[in-house]
C-alpha positions in Angstrom: 6.2 -15.9 6.8 5.6 -12.3 5.5 3.8 -13.6 2.4 1.3 -15.4 4.6 0.6 -12.1 6.4 0.3 -10.2 3.1 -2.1 -12.8 1.6 -4.1 -13.0 4.7 -4.5 -9.2 4.6 -5.4 -9.3 0.9 -8.0 -12.1 1.6 -9.6 -10.1 4.4 -9.6 -6.8 2.5 -11.1 -8.3 -0.7 -13.8 -10.2 1.2 -14.8 -7.1 3.2 -14.8 -5.0 0.0 -17.0 -7.5 -1.7 -19.5 -8.0 1.2 -19.8 -4.5 2.5 -19.2 -2.3 -0.6 -19.8 -4.1 -3.8 -22.7 -6.3 -2.7 -24.5 -3.2 -1.6 -23.6 -1.0 -4.5 -26.4 -0.8 -7.1 -24.7 0.5 -10.2 -26.9 -1.4 -12.7 -28.5 -4.8 -13.0 -25.7 -5.5 -15.5 -22.8 -4.6 -13.2 -22.1 -6.6 -10.2 -18.3 -6.6 -9.5 -16.9 -9.8 -8.0 -13.6 -8.3 -6.8 -12.6 -11.2 -4.5 -11.6 -13.2 -7.6 -8.5 -11.0 -7.7 -7.2 -13.0 -4.7 -7.2 -16.2 -6.8 -5.7 -14.5 -9.8 -2.8 -13.1 -7.8 -1.8 -16.2 -5.8 1.9 -17.3 -6.3 2.6 -19.3 -9.5 4.4 -22.0 -7.5 1.6 -22.6 -5.1 0.5 -26.3 -5.2 -2.8 -26.9 -7.0 -4.4 -28.3 -3.9 -3.6 -25.1 -1.9 -5.0 -23.0 -4.8 -8.2 -25.0 -4.7 -8.4 -24.8 -1.0 -7.9 -21.1 -0.9 -10.4 -20.6 -3.8 -12.9 -22.6 -1.8 -12.2 -20.7 1.3 -12.6 -17.2 -0.2 -15.8 -18.3 -1.8 -17.2 -19.9 1.3 -16.4 -16.9 3.5 -17.9 -14.5 1.0 -21.0 -16.7 0.8 -21.3 -16.9 4.6 -21.0 -13.1 5.0 -23.2 -12.3 1.9 -25.9 -14.9 2.6 -25.7 -16.4 -0.8 -26.3 -20.1 -1.1 -22.9 -21.3 -2.4 -22.7 -19.2 -5.6 -19.4 -17.6 -4.7 -18.0 -20.9 -3.5 -18.8 -22.7 -6.8 -17.4 -19.9 -8.9 -14.3 -19.4 -6.9 -13.5 -23.1 -6.7 -14.0 -23.5 -10.4 -11.8 -20.5 -11.2 -9.1 -21.8 -8.9 -9.3 -25.2 -10.6 -8.9 -23.7 -14.1 -6.3 -21.1 -13.1 -3.2 -23.2 -14.2 -4.8 -23.7 -17.6 -5.6 -20.0 -18.0 -2.0 -19.1 -17.0 -0.4 -21.6 -19.4 -2.6 -20.5 -22.3 -2.1 -16.8 -21.9 1.1 -16.2 -20.0 3.0 -19.2 -21.2 5.1 -21.8 -19.3 8.4 -20.1 -20.0 7.3 -16.9 -18.5 5.7 -18.6 -15.5 9.0 -20.3 -14.7 10.7 -17.0 -14.4 8.2 -15.2 -12.1 6.8 -15.8 -8.6 3.5 -14.0 -9.0 1.3 -13.3 -12.1 1.5 -9.5 -11.7 1.2 -7.1 -14.7 4.8 -5.8 -14.1 6.2 -9.3 -13.9 4.6 -11.0 -16.9 3.8 -8.1 -19.1 0.6 -6.0 -19.2 -0.8 -7.6 -22.4 -0.3 -11.2 -21.1 -1.7 -10.3 -17.7 -4.7 -8.7 -19.2 -5.4 -11.8 -21.3 -5.0 -14.0 -18.3 -7.2 -11.9 -16.1 -9.9 -11.3 -18.7 -10.3 -15.1 -19.4 -10.3 -15.9 -15.7 -12.7 -13.1 -14.7 -15.1 -13.9 -17.6 -15.1 -17.6 -16.6 -15.7 -16.7 -13.0 -18.6 -14.4 -13.8 -20.1 -16.9 -16.3 -20.1 -19.7 -13.6 -21.5 -17.3 -11.0 -24.3 -15.9 -13.0 -25.3 -19.2 -14.8 -25.6 -20.9 -11.4 -27.5 -17.9 -10.1 -30.3 -18.2 -12.7 -30.0 -21.9 -13.1 -32.0 -21.7 -16.4 -31.7 -20.5 -19.9 -35.0 -18.6 -19.8 -33.3 -15.1 -19.5 -30.2 -16.1 -21.4 -29.7 -12.6 -23.1 -30.1 -10.8 -19.8 -27.6 -13.3 -18.2 -25.1 -12.7 -21.0 -25.3 -9.0 -20.4 -24.8 -9.4 -16.7 -21.8 -11.6 -17.3 -20.2 -9.1 -19.8 -20.9 -6.0 -17.6 -19.8 -7.6 -14.4 -16.7 -9.1 -16.0 -15.7 -5.7 -17.4 -16.2 -4.0 -14.0 -14.4 -6.9 -12.1 -11.5 -6.8 -14.6 -11.1 -3.0 -14.2 -11.1 -3.2 -10.4 -8.8 -6.3 -10.3 -6.4 -4.5 -12.7 -6.4 -1.5 -10.4 -5.8 -3.6 -7.3 -3.0 -5.6 -9.0 -1.4 -2.3 -10.0 -1.4 -1.2 -6.3 0.5 -4.3 -5.1 4.1 -3.5 -4.4 6.7 -4.7 -6.9 8.6 -6.5 -4.1 5.7 -9.0 -3.8 6.8 -10.5 -7.1 10.3 -11.2 -5.9 
């Protein structure tokens, strides 16, 4: 039961940070952090895929609703939640995943976690920005936005994952 409370709190905090801080923070046209993806990345390894998809959809839909964006966050979050098991198996490995409850840096190793998070965040940003422009007319600009936003998102997600208590992974 305590995990439900912890994840509900993480869901609310990340959505509020996204909507009220990062959506209004104009660092650069190339830097738009999508911090709520950290919620999807840090879900328990043993969570059923249907629940992962549902939670990915939910965090995207709530973010869209509060941001006033027409489904961009929902599409990107659902796609990331769908591909999450593939990203974990490719980077962290099935053997390691069987030994841990959560994909935290201290649980799976910093290098493996960084690979996993980098691929997932880059994928999430690519889906988000490619659906945002819905054309290849400004492809160079879009690639720069994907790269800059993915770097900022990865940095913030890594910071957030480092703040999580070690007891969550047990």
